[in-house]
C-alpha positions as CSV (number, residue, x, y, z in Angstrom):
1,R,31.5,28.6,49.9
2,R,28.3,29.9,48.3
3,D,30.1,31.7,45.4
4,D,31.9,28.5,44.2
5,F,28.7,27.4,42.6
6,G,26.3,29.5,40.5
7,D,22.9,30.4,41.9
8,D,21.1,27.8,39.8
9,C,23.4,25.0,41.1
10,W,22.8,26.1,44.7
11,E,19.0,26.1,44.1
12,V,19.2,22.6,42.7
13,L,21.1,21.4,45.7
14,R,18.8,23.2,48.1
15,R,15.7,21.6,46.6
16,M,17.2,18.1,46.6
17,L,18.3,18.5,50.2
18,K,14.6,19.3,51.0
19,G,13.7,15.9,49.5
20,E,12.4,17.1,46.1
21,L,12.5,15.0,43.0
22,L,13.7,17.2,40.1
23,T,13.1,16.9,36.4
24,V,14.6,18.9,33.5
25,R,11.1,20.0,32.5
26,Q,10.2,21.2,36.0
27,M,13.4,23.2,36.4
28,M,12.9,24.8,33.0
29,I,9.2,25.7,33.7
30,E,10.2,27.1,37.1
31,E,13.1,29.0,35.5
32,V,15.7,27.5,37.8
33,T,18.0,26.2,35.1
34,C,17.8,25.0,31.5
35,H,20.8,22.7,32.2
36,L,19.8,20.4,35.0
37,P,22.0,17.5,33.8
38,R,25.0,19.8,33.9
39,R,24.2,21.1,37.4
40,I,23.8,17.5,38.5
41,L,27.3,16.7,37.1
42,D,28.6,19.8,38.9
43,L,27.3,18.4,42.2
44,K,28.7,14.9,41.4
45,E,32.1,16.4,40.6
46,Q,32.1,17.8,44.2
47,G,31.5,14.4,45.6
48,I,27.7,14.7,46.2
49,K,26.0,11.4,45.4
50,V,23.0,12.4,43.3
51,S,20.7,9.5,42.3
52,D,18.4,9.3,39.3
53,R,15.7,7.0,37.9
54,W,13.7,6.8,34.7
55,V,10.0,7.4,35.3
56,E,7.1,6.3,33.0
57,M,4.6,9.1,32.4
58,N,0.9,8.2,32.3
59,G,1.6,4.6,31.4
60,K,3.2,5.6,28.1
61,K,6.6,4.7,26.9
62,H,7.7,8.3,27.1
63,H,10.3,8.4,29.9
64,H,12.0,11.2,31.8
65,K,14.6,11.2,34.6
66,E,14.0,12.3,38.2
67,Y,17.1,13.4,40.1
68,F,17.3,13.2,43.9
69,I,19.6,12.8,46.9
70,D,18.8,9.9,49.2
71,F,18.3,10.4,52.9
72,N,21.7,9.2,54.0
73,E,23.5,11.4,51.5
74,T,21.3,14.3,52.4
75,E,22.3,14.1,56.0
76,R,26.0,13.8,55.1
77,V,25.9,16.9,52.8
78,K,24.0,18.9,55.4
79,N,26.5,18.0,58.0
80,A,29.4,18.8,55.7
81,L,27.8,22.2,54.8
82,I,27.4,23.0,58.5
83,N,31.0,22.1,59.1
84,G,32.3,24.3,56.3
85,L,32.4,22.0,53.3
86,R,34.0,24.0,50.5
87,F,33.0,23.4,46.9
88,Q,35.5,24.2,44.3
89,K,34.9,25.9,41.0
90,R,34.9,23.7,38.0
91,K,38.0,24.1,35.9
92,V,37.4,25.2,32.3
93,A,39.3,23.3,29.7
């Protein structure tokens, strides 16, 4: 159900299902979320396989991570959503 995740988590999932590569900086600039790694963990805790990779910027040793969902997982998640996949709220310790 939509209300089991916050709006920012759903936006992250929606973008990745469209094939976007997401970075922390991009999500902050676009004011989607300031906590992309936490949103990624929320998705992973619900069984969604989110991949990541380190990317070199402008040939310099400064690296950042890009997060994405590969094609096979994208299709699995879309089908699960169509068939009523229910995400559960994260339990607070």
